[in-house]
N, C-alpha and C positions, 0 to 999 in steps of 0.2 A: 542217325542210326543206319546201319547197313540193312539192305533187304536180305531175306533168307538165303537167296542164291549166292549173294556176295559173302555172307557169313560162312556158308559151307565151303566156298572157294578158299577163304582165308584159312579155315581149318585144314583143308586138303593140302594147301601149300605148306603150312607148318608141319603137317604130318609127313608129307613126302620129303620135306627138308630134313627131318630126322633121318630118313633113309640115306639121303645124300651125305649127311655129315659123317655117318658111320661108314658109308661106302668109301669115302675118301680118306679114312684113317682114324676118325674118332677124336683126335686131339682138339679139333676145333668146334666140337658140337656145342659146348657151353656158350661160347660167344655168339654163335649164329642163332641159337635159341633166343638169347637175350636181345640181339638186334631185331629179330623178327617181332618179338613181343613188344619191344619198346616203340617201334614205329607204327605198329598196327593197333596197339591197345587203346589209343585215343578214341577209336570208333569200332572196336570189336568187343563183344561181351564176354570173352573167354577169361578175363581177369578182373572181375568187379571188385572194387575196394582195395586192389593191390597197388601200392605205390612203387613203381619201378625205379631202380637207381639210374643215375645219369652218369655217363662216362664221357671223357674228353675226346679230342682228336686222336684217332688211332693210326695216324701216319699218312704220308703223302700217297697220292694215287700213282699207279704205275705209269711210265711214259707211254706205253703202248698196251692197250687192253684188247682182249679178243672181241671180235664182232659176233655177239651171241646170235644175231639173226642169220648170219651166214654159217653157223655151226662150226666155228673155229675151235681148235683145241685150247683148253684152259689148264694152266699149270699153277699149282699152289704149293708153297713151302710150309710144311708143318714143323714147328720148332718147339722143343721142350727145353726149358732153361733151368739151370741149377740155382734157383733163387731161394735163399734161406730166410727164415723168419727175421724180420726187423733189419734186413740188409737193404741198402740203397742201390747196390749195383756199382759198376757194370758186372754182368754175368756172362759166363761162357755158355754156349749151347750144349746140352747133354744129349739131345736127340735131334736128328735132321732127317726128314723124309720128304722127298720130292714126289708130289702127287700130280697125276694128269687125268683129265676127263675129256674124252673126244666125243662130242655129241653127233658127229657125222657118222662114225662107225659104231657108236654106242658101246664104246669100250673105255676102260679105265686102267690105271696102273700106279704102282708106288715103288720108289727106289730108296732104300735106306742107306745112309752114308755114315761110315765110321768117323767118330770125332777126332781120331788121331791121323786122319789122312793128311799128308803133307803136300800142300798146294800153294800156288801164288795167290795171295790176298791183294787185290789191286791197291797200289799205293803203300803197301806195308811189307812187301817181300814174301818169301816163302815161310809159311808157318803151319801149325796144325789148323785144320779147317774150323774147329770149334772156337778159335780165337777171333774169327771174323765178327761174331756177335759182340764179344767183349770190346774190341777195338772200335766198332761202330758206335757203341754206346759211350765209350770213354772219350772219343774225339769228335762227337757231334756230327758224324757222317750223315748225309741226307737220308732220312728214313731210319737213322740210328742203327742199332744192332741188326734188326731184320733187313734193313736196306743194304748194308755191307755184305751180309750173308747171301742175299739174293744175287748181288753183283758178283760175288766170288763164285757162286755156282754157275752163273751164266758164263763167266770168263773161262772157267775150267772145263765145263761140260757142253757148252754151246747150246744150252736150252734156255729159252726166255722164261723167267719166272714172273707171272703176272700179279700174284697175290701171296700174302703170308698169313698164317694163323699161329700165334705164339701162346703157349700155356706153361704155367709153372707146375711144380710137383703137387702143390696143394690142390690146384684145379683138377689135375689128373685123378687124384684120390677121390675128390668130390664127385666127379663124373661116374666113376665105378660104383661108389656107394649109392649114388642116386639111382642107378640101375638095379640096385639090390644085389650087386656082386656079379661076377662073370665066372664061367666054367672053363678051366684049362686042364688039358691032359699033360701033366709034368712027366717027361720021359725019364729023367734021372733025378734022384734025390739031391737036394741042394743044402749044403752047409756052407755058410759064409760067415767067417769069424771077424771080418773087417768091413762090414757093410757101413757106409757113412750114416751117422745118426742125425745129421742135420745140425749138430752143435759142435762141429769140428772134432768129433770123436768117432768111435766105432761101436757097432752093436753086432750081436750074433743073430743070424737069420737061418731058420730051418724050414724048408718046404719039402714035405714028403713026396715021393714019386706017386704017380697015379692021377686019377681025375680029382681035381680040387675046385671047390667053390671059393673064389677069392674075393675078399673085400678090397677097398681101395688101397689100404696099406700094404696088403700082401701082393696085390697086383703090381704096385710100384716096385716093391722089393724084387719080384720075379723079373720085371722088365729091366731093372738097373744092375742087379748083382752080376758079378763075373764068376764068383765061387770057384776060382781056380781054372776057369775056362778062358776063352778069348773074347775080345770085343765083338767078333763076328757071331759067336754064340748068343751074345747079348742082343745084337741086332735082330737075329732070327726070333728070339723070344719076344721082342717088342712087336714085331709083325704078328706073332701069334696072339698077343694080347689085343692088338687092334682088331683082328678078325673076331675075337671073342666078344669085344665090345659091340661090333657091328651086328653080330648074330643075336646078342641079347636085346639090342635096341629094336631090331626088326620084330621081335616077339612081343614087345610091350605096347600098350596104349599109353602114349606119353602126353597127349594133348592136355589132359587135366592137370598135369604136373608142371607145365611150362612156366607159369608165374613164379612158383617157388624156385625152380631152377634159375630163372632169370634174376631173381633177387640175390641168390647165393653165389653165382658164378662170375658176375661181371668184373670183379676185382682180380680175377686170376688169368684172364685171357685178353689178348690184343690182336686186332686184325685191320687190314685196309679194305676188306670186302664191304660192299654196300648192300642194302636190302634188295634192290632190284637184281643184283647178281646172285644173291642167295636164292631168290625165287626162281631165277633161270636154272640154277643147278638143281633145285628141288624138282623142277618139271622134267629134267633129264633123267634123274635117278631111277625112277621106276622102270625105265626102258633098258637098263643095263643089267644083264644077267651075271650071277656070281662067277660063272666060268669065263666071263669076258673081262675079268679083273686080273691083271698080272702083278705079281710081287717079285722083287729081286733085292739082293743085298750086295753091295760092293764088298766082297769077301777076300779070303786068303788067296783065291785064284787070280785076283785082280790087283794085288798089292804085294809089296816086298817089305818086310820089317827091317828097319835100319836104326842104328844108334848115331845120333848127331854128335858133333865134337863136344857139346855141352852135356852129354850124357842122356839126352832126352830120347825116349823110344817113340818112333813115328812110323807111319806106313807110307812108303813111296808108291805112287800109283803106276800100274801098268796101263798106260793110256790107251793102247790098242784094245785091250780086253774091256776096259771101262766103256770105250766108245761103242763096242758091240752091244753091251747090255743097255746103254742109253738109247741106242737106235731101236732096240726091241721094245722098250717101254714107251718111248716118246715119239716114235714114228708111226704114221698111219699104216694100218695093216692091209695087206692086199686083199682085193675082192676074191671071194671063194666061189 
């Protein structure tokens, strides 16, 4: 058994880990909760009588990992996949957010990437960027879908991606419901008559304007719908949802709920982060202020819509504009 000081330390790590997970985007919180509890529960009293699930290998380790002791920047890819019930895959990625945490300057950032961005996928030619995950899974690329997506981002943006966290739509809904819902200020009323219903059909979605308390189902609809708008509007709503998740998580005392979350979420999330790295991020998180987190979207000012010969609508990147925002998010900020 742990001494009281060690027990309190474990609880502090898990608690500050909650802060980190929502700080860097929220999509990965379920898995990291699970990993922490699984590895610590053998000698921690926070989950008596709870049998935690076991999950397999979560993918290869990155070729080069940050030196945490030297306070090097950490880059993490958050992936949301369009995984439907009873489907075996492969799946395209529906959401891609590149997250960075810089423990030296105590800053963080997130860059949201449109799924129709037309880029070079190493070994597979020019395609929509969301095909990287599909191809990686389909052709057994090292690291599978996440591995090829990380390689594609590194190749096109010049940013090394150290880790990934992948979650499906079910996991996203469960996270929001577990928090008791999130509060979103909907700027314009939403009517979407062709929202994917998950069964290869369509449903009608209505979200009124104004402040809304959303459960997991509504939050996912809000994050995914285009409702006559553009994919860029959708990306901005996704970042709005992630900020709302972070805000709600910071207000809650989540420690007593960790065992239940661990049991219910392990089947929906996959990552190559290890416990020690989770703890390192958790120790950094309380030192990063909200105003030191930057968010950006690769939007209409950085892309050109084009139609390919096969009739596909894609977004051609303005690489000079994208390079500017990548440098703003992922480069160290000057001393003030």
